LOPAKOL-55166 format. One record per residue (C-alpha): residue in one letter; x, y, z. Coordinates in pm, whole numbers, padded with zeros to 5 digits, always signed. Layout:
<sites>
aXYZ/...
</sites>
This chain:
<sites>
m+00435+00666-04486/f+00344+00314-04377/a+00600+00327-04097/t+00458+00658-03973/l+00105+00520-03967/t+00224+00207-03788/v+00399+00412-03521/l+00092+00631-03474/a-00131+00325-03445/a+00104+00175-03188/l+00103+00497-02984/i-00276+00519-02992/s-00306+00155-02890/g-00061+00206-02605/m-00250+00510-02482/f-00575+00312-02493/v-00425+00029-02287/l-00285+00277-02034/t-00624+00447-02006/i-00799+00115-01940/a-00536+00017-01681/s-00571+00354-01508/t-00950+00321-01499/v-00933-00028-01351/t-00686+00089-01086/a-00907+00383-00993/l-01214+00160-00967/r-01029-00084-00741/r-00909+00201-00520/e-01262+00341-00498/r-01402-00004-00411/d-01144-00047-00134/e-01224+00298+00005/l-01596+00216+00002/k-01533-00110+00188/a-01325+00074+00448/m-01594+00338+00490/m-01863+00073+00534/s-01658-00115+00793/r-01604+00207+00991/r-01975+00281+00967/e-02061-00062+01111/l-01851+00012+01419/f-02079+00301+01520/
</sites>
């Protein structure tokens, strides 16, 4: 029982970390796209 709960807690923690990492990556990508869009806009 304890082992099962430990494994479940580890899986939930891992999923949480992956979610945070995915969110940070998406925000960085969006920031880079916004910078690129602004630099193209300045050219015109």
